[in-house]
All heavy atoms as TSV, in Angstrom:
chain	resi	resn	atom	element	x	y	z
A	1	MET	N	N	61.593	130.870	113.838
A	1	MET	CA	C	61.959	129.557	114.345
A	1	MET	C	C	63.284	129.099	113.739
A	1	MET	O	O	64.125	128.565	114.443
A	1	MET	CB	C	60.821	128.573	114.020
A	1	MET	CG	C	61.077	127.172	114.443
A	1	MET	SD	S	60.967	127.057	116.231
A	1	MET	CE	C	61.207	125.353	116.466
A	2	LEU	N	N	63.426	129.284	112.429
A	2	LEU	CA	C	64.646	128.859	111.750
A	2	LEU	C	C	65.855	129.635	112.268
A	2	LEU	O	O	66.937	129.070	112.420
A	2	LEU	CB	C	64.503	129.039	110.238
A	2	LEU	CG	C	65.652	128.516	109.397
A	2	LEU	CD1	C	65.813	127.016	109.601
A	2	LEU	CD2	C	65.422	128.811	107.934
A	3	LYS	N	N	65.643	130.920	112.578
A	3	LYS	CA	C	66.737	131.734	113.111
A	3	LYS	C	C	67.178	131.212	114.480
A	3	LYS	O	O	68.370	131.143	114.780
A	3	LYS	CB	C	66.298	133.196	113.205
A	3	LYS	CG	C	67.401	134.145	113.535
A	3	LYS	CD	C	66.918	135.580	113.474
A	3	LYS	CE	C	68.087	136.520	113.690
A	3	LYS	NZ	N	67.680	137.908	113.603
A	4	PHE	N	N	66.203	130.788	115.301
A	4	PHE	CA	C	66.523	130.224	116.603
A	4	PHE	C	C	67.340	128.944	116.450
A	4	PHE	O	O	68.334	128.744	117.144
A	4	PHE	CB	C	65.234	129.941	117.389
A	4	PHE	CG	C	65.461	129.140	118.637
A	4	PHE	CD1	C	66.018	129.730	119.759
A	4	PHE	CD2	C	65.139	127.791	118.678
A	4	PHE	CE1	C	66.241	128.993	120.906
A	4	PHE	CE2	C	65.364	127.041	119.817
A	4	PHE	CZ	C	65.910	127.644	120.938
A	5	VAL	N	N	66.922	128.075	115.538
A	5	VAL	CA	C	67.629	126.809	115.331
A	5	VAL	C	C	69.037	127.075	114.827
A	5	VAL	O	O	69.997	126.460	115.281
A	5	VAL	CB	C	66.842	125.905	114.346
A	5	VAL	CG1	C	67.661	124.685	113.960
A	5	VAL	CG2	C	65.510	125.491	114.950
A	6	LYS	N	N	69.187	128.006	113.888
A	6	LYS	CA	C	70.502	128.334	113.349
A	6	LYS	C	C	71.414	128.872	114.447
A	6	LYS	O	O	72.569	128.450	114.567
A	6	LYS	CB	C	70.376	129.358	112.222
A	6	LYS	CG	C	71.688	129.680	111.573
A	6	LYS	CD	C	71.521	130.680	110.461
A	6	LYS	CE	C	72.890	131.032	109.914
A	6	LYS	NZ	N	72.827	132.149	108.988
A	7	ASN	N	N	70.904	129.774	115.243
A	7	ASN	CA	C	71.714	130.325	116.340
A	7	ASN	C	C	72.059	129.256	117.374
A	7	ASN	O	O	73.163	129.236	117.906
A	7	ASN	CB	C	70.993	131.492	117.011
A	7	ASN	CG	C	70.910	132.716	116.125
A	7	ASN	OD1	O	71.704	132.872	115.196
A	7	ASN	ND2	N	69.940	133.568	116.386
A	8	HIS	N	N	71.118	128.384	117.644
A	8	HIS	CA	C	71.351	127.321	118.621
A	8	HIS	C	C	72.400	126.335	118.102
A	8	HIS	O	O	73.282	125.910	118.840
A	8	HIS	CB	C	70.043	126.593	118.937
A	8	HIS	CG	C	70.192	125.504	119.945
A	8	HIS	ND1	N	70.512	125.760	121.263
A	8	HIS	CD2	C	70.092	124.162	119.824
A	8	HIS	CE1	C	70.603	124.600	121.910
A	8	HIS	NE2	N	70.348	123.625	121.057
A	9	MET	N	N	72.296	125.971	116.823
A	9	MET	CA	C	73.245	125.027	116.249
A	9	MET	C	C	74.649	125.623	116.177
A	9	MET	O	O	75.631	124.905	116.329
A	9	MET	CB	C	72.788	124.592	114.848
A	9	MET	CG	C	71.504	123.787	114.848
A	9	MET	SD	S	71.613	122.260	115.772
A	9	MET	CE	C	72.505	121.256	114.622
A	10	GLU	N	N	74.742	126.905	115.921
A	10	GLU	CA	C	76.058	127.549	115.871
A	10	GLU	C	C	76.729	127.581	117.239
A	10	GLU	O	O	77.948	127.658	117.329
A	10	GLU	CB	C	75.939	128.969	115.311
A	10	GLU	CG	C	75.668	129.001	113.819
A	10	GLU	CD	C	75.450	130.411	113.301
A	10	GLU	OE1	O	75.319	131.347	114.107
A	10	GLU	OE2	O	75.407	130.561	112.067
A	11	SER	N	N	75.941	127.500	118.296
A	11	SER	CA	C	76.512	127.541	119.639
A	11	SER	C	C	77.102	126.194	120.058
A	11	SER	O	O	77.851	126.122	121.025
A	11	SER	CB	C	75.458	127.983	120.656
A	11	SER	OG	O	74.476	126.987	120.797
A	12	ILE	N	N	76.776	125.116	119.338
A	12	ILE	CA	C	77.295	123.793	119.665
A	12	ILE	C	C	78.684	123.656	119.065
A	12	ILE	O	O	78.867	123.810	117.861
A	12	ILE	CB	C	76.365	122.681	119.130
A	12	ILE	CG1	C	74.978	122.811	119.751
A	12	ILE	CG2	C	76.952	121.314	119.411
A	12	ILE	CD1	C	73.951	121.870	119.159
A	13	GLU	N	N	79.638	123.363	119.894
A	13	GLU	CA	C	81.015	123.241	119.422
A	13	GLU	C	C	81.195	121.941	118.649
A	13	GLU	O	O	80.791	120.872	119.096
A	13	GLU	CB	C	81.973	123.267	120.616
A	13	GLU	CG	C	83.425	123.412	120.227
A	13	GLU	CD	C	84.311	123.620	121.449
A	13	GLU	OE1	O	83.860	124.237	122.411
A	13	GLU	OE2	O	85.445	123.123	121.399
A	14	GLY	N	N	81.786	122.033	117.466
A	14	GLY	CA	C	82.051	120.860	116.646
A	14	GLY	C	C	80.833	120.300	115.951
A	14	GLY	O	O	80.830	119.134	115.561
A	15	VAL	N	N	79.788	121.109	115.761
A	15	VAL	CA	C	78.553	120.614	115.163
A	15	VAL	C	C	78.757	120.220	113.699
A	15	VAL	O	O	78.019	119.387	113.180
A	15	VAL	CB	C	77.419	121.655	115.314
A	15	VAL	CG1	C	77.614	122.836	114.383
A	15	VAL	CG2	C	76.071	121.012	115.091
A	16	ALA	N	N	79.745	120.728	113.035
A	16	ALA	CA	C	79.971	120.413	111.622
A	16	ALA	C	C	80.455	118.978	111.427
A	16	ALA	O	O	80.364	118.444	110.320
A	16	ALA	CB	C	80.982	121.384	111.027
A	17	THR	N	N	80.944	118.342	112.472
A	17	THR	CA	C	81.430	116.970	112.318
A	17	THR	C	C	80.296	115.951	112.261
A	17	THR	O	O	80.467	114.881	111.679
A	17	THR	CB	C	82.369	116.595	113.475
A	17	THR	OG1	O	81.673	116.726	114.703
A	17	THR	CG2	C	83.607	117.468	113.478
A	18	TYR	N	N	79.129	116.263	112.819
A	18	TYR	CA	C	78.021	115.308	112.849
A	18	TYR	C	C	77.508	114.949	111.453
A	18	TYR	O	O	77.280	113.764	111.180
A	18	TYR	CB	C	76.884	115.805	113.741
A	18	TYR	CG	C	77.299	115.932	115.182
A	18	TYR	CD1	C	77.255	117.148	115.844
A	18	TYR	CD2	C	77.760	114.829	115.882
A	18	TYR	CE1	C	77.646	117.258	117.170
A	18	TYR	CE2	C	78.159	114.921	117.207
A	18	TYR	CZ	C	78.094	116.144	117.837
A	18	TYR	OH	O	78.489	116.245	119.132
A	19	PRO	N	N	77.325	115.910	110.550
A	19	PRO	CA	C	76.910	115.510	109.197
A	19	PRO	C	C	77.971	114.670	108.483
A	19	PRO	O	O	77.632	113.752	107.733
A	19	PRO	CB	C	76.692	116.825	108.462
A	19	PRO	CG	C	76.552	117.852	109.515
A	19	PRO	CD	C	77.275	117.353	110.705
A	20	MET	N	N	79.219	114.932	108.724
A	20	MET	CA	C	80.288	114.150	108.094
A	20	MET	C	C	80.298	112.715	108.628
A	20	MET	O	O	80.488	111.765	107.873
A	20	MET	CB	C	81.647	114.809	108.316
A	20	MET	CG	C	81.795	116.125	107.598
A	20	MET	SD	S	81.494	116.006	105.831
A	20	MET	CE	C	82.845	114.991	105.326
A	21	ILE	N	N	80.084	112.558	109.932
A	21	ILE	CA	C	80.016	111.220	110.518
A	21	ILE	C	C	78.811	110.464	109.958
A	21	ILE	O	O	78.913	109.284	109.615
A	21	ILE	CB	C	79.960	111.306	112.062
A	21	ILE	CG1	C	81.294	111.818	112.599
A	21	ILE	CG2	C	79.605	109.963	112.669
A	21	ILE	CD1	C	81.274	112.152	114.072
A	22	SER	N	N	77.671	111.141	109.822
A	22	SER	CA	C	76.477	110.505	109.263
A	22	SER	C	C	76.717	110.066	107.822
A	22	SER	O	O	76.320	108.962	107.429
A	22	SER	CB	C	75.294	111.472	109.300
A	22	SER	OG	O	74.999	111.830	110.615
A	23	LEU	N	N	77.353	110.903	107.033
A	23	LEU	CA	C	77.660	110.557	105.647
A	23	LEU	C	C	78.615	109.368	105.588
A	23	LEU	O	O	78.451	108.466	104.760
A	23	LEU	CB	C	78.259	111.760	104.923
A	23	LEU	CG	C	78.617	111.546	103.454
A	23	LEU	CD1	C	77.360	111.253	102.644
A	23	LEU	CD2	C	79.344	112.754	102.910
A	24	LEU	N	N	79.581	109.342	106.473
A	24	LEU	CA	C	80.534	108.238	106.514
A	24	LEU	C	C	79.835	106.924	106.874
A	24	LEU	O	O	80.063	105.894	106.232
A	24	LEU	CB	C	81.654	108.534	107.514
A	24	LEU	CG	C	82.714	107.459	107.670
A	24	LEU	CD1	C	83.503	107.312	106.372
A	24	LEU	CD2	C	83.646	107.802	108.813
A	25	ILE	N	N	78.966	106.949	107.872
A	25	ILE	CA	C	78.209	105.753	108.262
A	25	ILE	C	C	77.337	105.284	107.095
A	25	ILE	O	O	77.277	104.086	106.784
A	25	ILE	CB	C	77.367	106.015	109.523
A	25	ILE	CG1	C	78.279	106.197	110.728
A	25	ILE	CG2	C	76.361	104.896	109.754
A	25	ILE	CD1	C	77.575	106.691	111.965
A	26	PHE	N	N	76.651	106.205	106.436
A	26	PHE	CA	C	75.808	105.896	105.289
A	26	PHE	C	C	76.634	105.243	104.178
A	26	PHE	O	O	76.252	104.208	103.629
A	26	PHE	CB	C	75.148	107.183	104.789
A	26	PHE	CG	C	74.292	107.012	103.578
A	26	PHE	CD1	C	72.986	106.568	103.698
A	26	PHE	CD2	C	74.774	107.320	102.319
A	26	PHE	CE1	C	72.185	106.425	102.579
A	26	PHE	CE2	C	73.983	107.176	101.195
A	26	PHE	CZ	C	72.684	106.728	101.331
A	27	PHE	N	N	77.778	105.827	103.841
A	27	PHE	CA	C	78.623	105.311	102.771
A	27	PHE	C	C	79.173	103.930	103.118
A	27	PHE	O	O	79.153	103.024	102.292
A	27	PHE	CB	C	79.770	106.277	102.489
A	27	PHE	CG	C	80.713	105.782	101.434
A	27	PHE	CD1	C	80.361	105.814	100.103
A	27	PHE	CD2	C	81.934	105.251	101.790
A	27	PHE	CE1	C	81.222	105.337	99.126
A	27	PHE	CE2	C	82.804	104.768	100.832
A	27	PHE	CZ	C	82.446	104.812	99.492
A	28	VAL	N	N	79.644	103.750	104.341
A	28	VAL	CA	C	80.205	102.462	104.753
A	28	VAL	C	C	79.132	101.377	104.727
A	28	VAL	O	O	79.371	100.263	104.247
A	28	VAL	CB	C	80.860	102.564	106.149
A	28	VAL	CG1	C	81.171	101.199	106.720
A	28	VAL	CG2	C	82.121	103.407	106.073
A	29	PHE	N	N	77.940	101.687	105.209
A	29	PHE	CA	C	76.855	100.703	105.215
A	29	PHE	C	C	76.550	100.229	103.796
A	29	PHE	O	O	76.472	99.026	103.534
A	29	PHE	CB	C	75.594	101.300	105.856
A	29	PHE	CG	C	74.397	100.402	105.748
A	29	PHE	CD1	C	74.256	99.300	106.571
A	29	PHE	CD2	C	73.416	100.649	104.801
A	29	PHE	CE1	C	73.163	98.457	106.470
A	29	PHE	CE2	C	72.319	99.818	104.689
A	29	PHE	CZ	C	72.196	98.726	105.522
A	30	PHE	N	N	76.367	101.162	102.870
A	30	PHE	CA	C	76.014	100.765	101.516
A	30	PHE	C	C	77.188	100.161	100.765
A	30	PHE	O	O	76.989	99.305	99.890
A	30	PHE	CB	C	75.385	101.925	100.752
A	30	PHE	CG	C	73.944	102.117	101.121
A	30	PHE	CD1	C	73.560	103.119	101.981
A	30	PHE	CD2	C	72.965	101.253	100.636
A	30	PHE	CE1	C	72.240	103.288	102.340
A	30	PHE	CE2	C	71.647	101.399	100.987
A	30	PHE	CZ	C	71.283	102.420	101.847
A	31	ALA	N	N	78.407	100.538	101.079
A	31	ALA	CA	C	79.570	99.894	100.469
A	31	ALA	C	C	79.651	98.440	100.918
A	31	ALA	O	O	79.904	97.542	100.101
A	31	ALA	CB	C	80.843	100.644	100.832
A	32	LEU	N	N	79.426	98.179	102.206
A	32	LEU	CA	C	79.421	96.802	102.704
A	32	LEU	C	C	78.265	95.997	102.117
A	32	LEU	O	O	78.427	94.819	101.772
A	32	LEU	CB	C	79.353	96.782	104.233
A	32	LEU	CG	C	80.608	97.253	104.949
A	32	LEU	CD1	C	80.356	97.338	106.450
A	32	LEU	CD2	C	81.779	96.332	104.651
A	33	LEU	N	N	77.103	96.613	101.997
A	33	LEU	CA	C	75.962	95.936	101.395
A	33	LEU	C	C	76.243	95.604	99.932
A	33	LEU	O	O	75.937	94.500	99.467
A	33	LEU	CB	C	74.712	96.803	101.506
A	33	LEU	CG	C	73.408	96.188	101.053
A	33	LEU	CD1	C	73.039	95.003	101.940
A	33	LEU	CD2	C	72.306	97.216	101.078
A	34	PHE	N	N	76.830	96.520	99.204
A	34	PHE	CA	C	77.204	96.308	97.804
A	34	PHE	C	C	78.206	95.158	97.696
A	34	PHE	O	O	78.066	94.275	96.851
A	34	PHE	CB	C	77.802	97.607	97.257
A	34	PHE	CG	C	78.067	97.593	95.783
A	34	PHE	CD1	C	77.024	97.708	94.882
A	34	PHE	CD2	C	79.359	97.492	95.315
A	34	PHE	CE1	C	77.275	97.708	93.514
A	34	PHE	CE2	C	79.616	97.483	93.963
A	34	PHE	CZ	C	78.568	97.593	93.065
A	35	TRP	N	N	79.184	95.124	98.592
A	35	TRP	CA	C	80.185	94.057	98.603
A	35	TRP	C	C	79.521	92.707	98.892
A	35	TRP	O	O	79.813	91.710	98.244
A	35	TRP	CB	C	81.263	94.365	99.638
A	35	TRP	CG	C	82.211	93.237	99.851
A	35	TRP	CD1	C	83.254	92.872	99.064
A	35	TRP	CD2	C	82.180	92.289	100.921
A	35	TRP	NE1	N	83.873	91.770	99.576
A	35	TRP	CE2	C	83.232	91.384	100.728
A	35	TRP	CE3	C	81.359	92.124	102.035
A	35	TRP	CZ2	C	83.477	90.340	101.608
A	35	TRP	CZ3	C	81.608	91.084	102.894
A	35	TRP	CH2	C	82.667	90.213	102.674
A	36	TRP	N	N	78.585	92.676	99.865
A	36	TRP	CA	C	77.915	91.431	100.223
A	36	TRP	C	C	77.088	90.890	99.049
A	36	TRP	O	O	77.058	89.682	98.809
A	36	TRP	CB	C	77.010	91.634	101.436
A	36	TRP	CG	C	76.300	90.383	101.826
A	36	TRP	CD1	C	76.777	89.362	102.572
A	36	TRP	CD2	C	74.972	90.006	101.441
A	36	TRP	NE1	N	75.834	88.372	102.687
A	36	TRP	CE2	C	74.717	88.736	102.001
A	36	TRP	CE3	C	73.978	90.618	100.687
A	36	TRP	CZ2	C	73.512	88.086	101.828
A	36	TRP	CZ3	C	72.788	89.959	100.510
A	36	TRP	CH2	C	72.559	88.700	101.077
A	37	VAL	N	N	76.422	91.784	98.334
A	37	VAL	CA	C	75.587	91.354	97.214
A	37	VAL	C	C	76.430	90.658	96.155
A	37	VAL	O	O	76.019	89.638	95.597
A	37	VAL	CB	C	74.832	92.558	96.609
A	37	VAL	CG1	C	74.244	92.232	95.255
A	37	VAL	CG2	C	73.740	93.019	97.565
A	38	PHE	N	N	77.611	91.169	95.886
A	38	PHE	CA	C	78.428	90.572	94.842
A	38	PHE	C	C	79.232	89.372	95.303
A	38	PHE	O	O	79.724	88.601	94.480
A	38	PHE	CB	C	79.358	91.618	94.213
A	38	PHE	CG	C	78.618	92.514	93.260
A	38	PHE	CD1	C	78.306	93.808	93.615
A	38	PHE	CD2	C	78.201	92.040	92.036
A	38	PHE	CE1	C	77.608	94.625	92.754
A	38	PHE	CE2	C	77.500	92.853	91.163
A	38	PHE	CZ	C	77.202	94.149	91.528
A	39	THR	N	N	79.364	89.160	96.599
A	39	THR	CA	C	80.133	88.012	97.079
A	39	THR	C	C	79.253	86.897	97.632
A	39	THR	O	O	79.772	85.830	97.955
A	39	THR	CB	C	81.137	88.438	98.161
A	39	THR	OG1	O	80.434	89.029	99.252
A	39	THR	CG2	C	82.162	89.410	97.603
A	40	ALA	N	N	77.951	87.117	97.743
A	40	ALA	CA	C	77.054	86.078	98.257
A	40	ALA	C	C	76.980	84.936	97.247
A	40	ALA	O	O	77.004	85.151	96.039
A	40	ALA	CB	C	75.665	86.655	98.511
A	41	SER	N	N	76.893	83.721	97.754
A	41	SER	CA	C	76.841	82.565	96.860
A	41	SER	C	C	75.496	82.523	96.139
A	41	SER	O	O	74.460	82.901	96.683
A	41	SER	CB	C	77.054	81.275	97.643
A	41	SER	OG	O	75.925	80.994	98.436
A	42	LYS	N	N	75.523	82.061	94.920
A	42	LYS	CA	C	74.306	81.981	94.107
A	42	LYS	C	C	73.310	80.986	94.702
A	42	LYS	O	O	72.100	81.193	94.636
A	42	LYS	CB	C	74.650	81.584	92.671
A	42	LYS	CG	C	75.617	82.519	91.984
A	42	LYS	CD	C	75.048	83.896	91.863
A	42	LYS	CE	C	76.057	84.804	91.171
A	42	LYS	NZ	N	75.748	86.197	91.307
A	43	ALA	N	N	73.808	79.919	95.304
A	43	ALA	CA	C	72.925	78.922	95.914
A	43	ALA	C	C	72.150	79.542	97.087
A	43	ALA	O	O	70.949	79.287	97.249
A	43	ALA	CB	C	73.732	77.725	96.386
A	44	TYR	N	N	72.819	80.351	97.897
A	44	TYR	CA	C	72.151	81.006	99.022
A	44	TYR	C	C	71.084	81.981	98.520
A	44	TYR	O	O	69.969	82.012	99.052
A	44	TYR	CB	C	73.175	81.732	99.892
A	44	TYR	CG	C	72.545	82.528	100.999
A	44	TYR	CD1	C	72.025	81.900	102.119
A	44	TYR	CD2	C	72.448	83.912	100.928
A	44	TYR	CE1	C	71.421	82.621	103.135
A	44	TYR	CE2	C	71.857	84.644	101.935
A	44	TYR	CZ	C	71.345	83.991	103.035
A	44	TYR	OH	O	70.747	84.713	104.025
A	45	ILE	N	N	71.404	82.757	97.501
A	45	ILE	CA	C	70.451	83.714	96.943
A	45	ILE	C	C	69.230	82.982	96.391
A	45	ILE	O	O	68.092	83.394	96.604
A	45	ILE	CB	C	71.112	84.577	95.847
A	45	ILE	CG1	C	72.272	85.404	96.417
A	45	ILE	CG2	C	70.095	85.475	95.171
A	45	ILE	CD1	C	71.877	86.420	97.451
A	46	LYS	N	N	69.453	81.872	95.707
A	46	LYS	CA	C	68.335	81.096	95.162
A	46	LYS	C	C	67.474	80.527	96.281
A	46	LYS	O	O	66.247	80.580	96.224
A	46	LYS	CB	C	68.862	79.974	94.280
A	46	LYS	CG	C	67.771	79.142	93.625
A	46	LYS	CD	C	68.342	78.230	92.583
A	46	LYS	CE	C	67.346	77.307	91.973
A	46	LYS	NZ	N	66.050	77.799	91.678
A	47	GLU	N	N	68.097	79.992	97.320
A	47	GLU	CA	C	67.354	79.427	98.452
A	47	GLU	C	C	66.503	80.488	99.145
A	47	GLU	O	O	65.332	80.262	99.441
A	47	GLU	CB	C	68.335	78.814	99.453
A	47	GLU	CG	C	67.685	78.248	100.688
A	47	GLU	CD	C	68.690	77.752	101.706
A	47	GLU	OE1	O	69.870	77.565	101.361
A	47	GLU	OE2	O	68.283	77.570	102.863
A	48	VAL	N	N	67.076	81.632	99.384
A	48	VAL	CA	C	66.353	82.704	100.075
A	48	VAL	C	C	65.249	83.273	99.186
A	48	VAL	O	O	64.173	83.628	99.672
A	48	VAL	CB	C	67.338	83.800	100.524
A	48	VAL	CG1	C	66.618	85.006	101.076
A	48	VAL	CG2	C	68.282	83.252	101.557
A	49	SER	N	N	65.478	83.347	97.888
A	49	SER	CA	C	64.461	83.906	96.992
A	49	SER	C	C	63.246	83.001	96.890
A	49	SER	O	O	62.156	83.456	96.549
A	49	SER	CB	C	65.048	84.155	95.610
A	49	SER	OG	O	65.343	82.934	94.972
A	50	GLU	N	N	63.397	81.716	97.179
A	50	GLU	CA	C	62.271	80.782	97.102
A	50	GLU	C	C	61.502	80.674	98.417
A	50	GLU	O	O	60.455	80.027	98.456
A	50	GLU	CB	C	62.776	79.405	96.681
A	50	GLU	CG	C	63.301	79.380	95.254
A	50	GLU	CD	C	63.928	78.058	94.864
A	50	GLU	OE1	O	64.066	77.193	95.744
A	50	GLU	OE2	O	64.273	77.911	93.692
A	51	LEU	N	N	61.958	81.285	99.464
A	51	LEU	CA	C	61.273	81.192	100.761
A	51	LEU	C	C	59.826	81.692	100.731
A	51	LEU	O	O	58.962	81.044	101.325
A	51	LEU	CB	C	62.060	81.947	101.826
A	51	LEU	CG	C	63.290	81.242	102.370
A	51	LEU	CD1	C	64.022	82.149	103.347
A	51	LEU	CD2	C	62.932	79.941	103.038
A	52	PRO	N	N	59.511	82.797	100.066
A	52	PRO	CA	C	58.101	83.236	100.072
A	52	PRO	C	C	57.166	82.268	99.371
A	52	PRO	O	O	55.959	82.320	99.582
A	52	PRO	CB	C	58.140	84.564	99.329
A	52	PRO	CG	C	59.537	85.018	99.400
A	52	PRO	CD	C	60.383	83.782	99.466
A	53	LEU	N	N	57.684	81.384	98.559
A	53	LEU	CA	C	56.838	80.455	97.818
A	53	LEU	C	C	56.560	79.175	98.575
A	53	LEU	O	O	55.755	78.358	98.135
A	53	LEU	CB	C	57.496	80.120	96.470
A	53	LEU	CG	C	57.812	81.329	95.587
A	53	LEU	CD1	C	58.560	80.887	94.355
A	53	LEU	CD2	C	56.537	82.064	95.226
A	54	GLU	N	N	57.211	78.984	99.696
A	54	GLU	CA	C	57.045	77.755	100.464
A	54	GLU	C	C	56.107	77.979	101.643
A	54	GLU	O	O	55.982	79.081	102.157
A	54	GLU	CB	C	58.403	77.281	100.983
A	54	GLU	CG	C	59.382	76.927	99.894
A	54	GLU	CD	C	60.746	76.553	100.435
A	54	GLU	OE1	O	60.933	76.622	101.660
A	54	GLU	OE2	O	61.611	76.209	99.631
A	55	ASN	N	N	55.455	76.890	102.086
A	55	ASN	CA	C	54.646	76.975	103.291
A	55	ASN	C	C	55.417	76.354	104.456
A	55	ASN	O	O	56.585	76.013	104.326
A	55	ASN	CB	C	53.278	76.322	103.088
A	55	ASN	CG	C	53.386	74.838	102.810
A	55	ASN	OD1	O	54.464	74.266	102.882
A	55	ASN	ND2	N	52.255	74.225	102.485
A	56	ASP	N	N	54.753	76.119	105.573
A	56	ASP	CA	C	55.427	75.589	106.755
A	56	ASP	C	C	55.922	74.163	106.574
A	56	ASP	O	O	56.849	73.733	107.252
A	56	ASP	CB	C	54.495	75.645	107.969
A	56	ASP	CG	C	54.211	77.076	108.377
A	56	ASP	OD1	O	55.043	77.948	108.057
A	56	ASP	OD2	O	53.181	77.305	109.024
A	57	ASN	N	N	55.340	73.414	105.683
A	57	ASN	CA	C	55.737	72.025	105.463
A	57	ASN	C	C	56.794	71.891	104.376
A	57	ASN	O	O	57.055	70.793	103.898
A	57	ASN	CB	C	54.510	71.178	105.081
A	57	ASN	CG	C	53.504	71.136	106.199
A	57	ASN	OD1	O	53.878	71.230	107.365
A	57	ASN	ND2	N	52.247	71.014	105.859
A	58	ASN	N	N	57.352	72.976	103.947
A	58	ASN	CA	C	58.363	73.010	102.890
A	58	ASN	C	C	57.844	72.457	101.568
A	58	ASN	O	O	58.573	71.875	100.795
A	58	ASN	CB	C	59.643	72.259	103.296
A	58	ASN	CG	C	60.373	72.992	104.391
A	58	ASN	OD1	O	60.307	74.206	104.488
A	58	ASN	ND2	N	61.059	72.247	105.222
A	59	GLN	N	N	56.540	72.612	101.326
A	59	GLN	CA	C	55.954	72.214	100.066
A	59	GLN	C	C	55.493	73.474	99.339
A	59	GLN	O	O	54.946	74.384	99.967
A	59	GLN	CB	C	54.743	71.314	100.280
A	59	GLN	CG	C	55.067	69.981	100.928
A	59	GLN	CD	C	53.798	69.213	101.233
A	59	GLN	OE1	O	52.713	69.759	101.215
A	59	GLN	NE2	N	53.955	67.935	101.527
A	60	PRO	N	N	55.697	73.549	98.051
A	60	PRO	CA	C	55.197	74.708	97.306
A	60	PRO	C	C	53.678	74.798	97.420
A	60	PRO	O	O	52.982	73.790	97.528
A	60	PRO	CB	C	55.624	74.442	95.873
A	60	PRO	CG	C	56.734	73.443	95.980
A	60	PRO	CD	C	56.471	72.656	97.225
A	61	LYS	N	N	53.138	75.997	97.397
A	61	LYS	CA	C	51.699	76.195	97.537
A	61	LYS	C	C	50.917	75.585	96.382
A	61	LYS	O	O	49.778	75.212	96.527
A	61	LYS	CB	C	51.381	77.692	97.642
A	61	LYS	CG	C	51.793	78.295	98.948
A	61	LYS	CD	C	51.379	79.735	99.041
A	61	LYS	CE	C	51.775	80.286	100.391
A	61	LYS	NZ	N	51.377	81.671	100.563
A	62	GLU	N	N	51.513	75.473	95.202
A	62	GLU	CA	C	50.828	74.917	94.056
A	62	GLU	C	C	50.418	73.463	94.305
A	62	GLU	O	O	49.422	72.980	93.782
A	62	GLU	CB	C	51.700	74.990	92.782
A	62	GLU	CG	C	51.980	76.406	92.321
A	62	GLU	CD	C	53.130	77.054	93.048
A	62	GLU	OE1	O	54.053	76.327	93.505
A	62	GLU	OE2	O	53.105	78.276	93.215
A	63	ASP	N	N	51.207	72.710	95.094
A	63	ASP	CA	C	50.897	71.311	95.379
A	63	ASP	C	C	49.679	71.163	96.272
A	63	ASP	O	O	49.067	70.098	96.328
A	63	ASP	CB	C	52.090	70.606	96.049
A	63	ASP	CG	C	53.256	70.442	95.094
A	63	ASP	OD1	O	53.049	70.618	93.870
A	63	ASP	OD2	O	54.362	70.146	95.572
A	64	LEU	N	N	49.315	72.193	97.005
A	64	LEU	CA	C	48.194	72.110	97.925
A	64	LEU	C	C	46.850	72.325	97.232
A	64	LEU	O	O	45.815	71.994	97.761
A	64	LEU	CB	C	48.361	73.131	99.052
A	64	LEU	CG	C	49.572	72.934	99.957
A	64	LEU	CD1	C	49.669	74.080	100.937
A	64	LEU	CD2	C	49.469	71.616	100.696
A	65	LEU	N	N	46.864	72.891	96.042
A	65	LEU	CA	C	45.602	73.183	95.351
A	65	LEU	C	C	45.026	71.999	94.655
A	65	LEU	O	O	45.449	71.074	94.237
A	65	LEU	CB	C	45.806	74.321	94.335
A	65	LEU	CG	C	46.189	75.631	94.966
A	65	LEU	CD1	C	46.453	76.668	93.873
A	65	LEU	CD2	C	45.106	76.135	95.889
């Protein structure tokens, strides 16, 4: 099976460019994500980090007990 796949892949013209394009997309995505993490405002990060602790009425769950 592996021999068939290898022979089939070798018959595709320019097949070596696909892994390079995938690596480039991967690198660009994580570079942009890394940049966003360091440039995001601290107030936004704090607001978003507290979302799981709030209910639909914007009251902390501790107040409901």
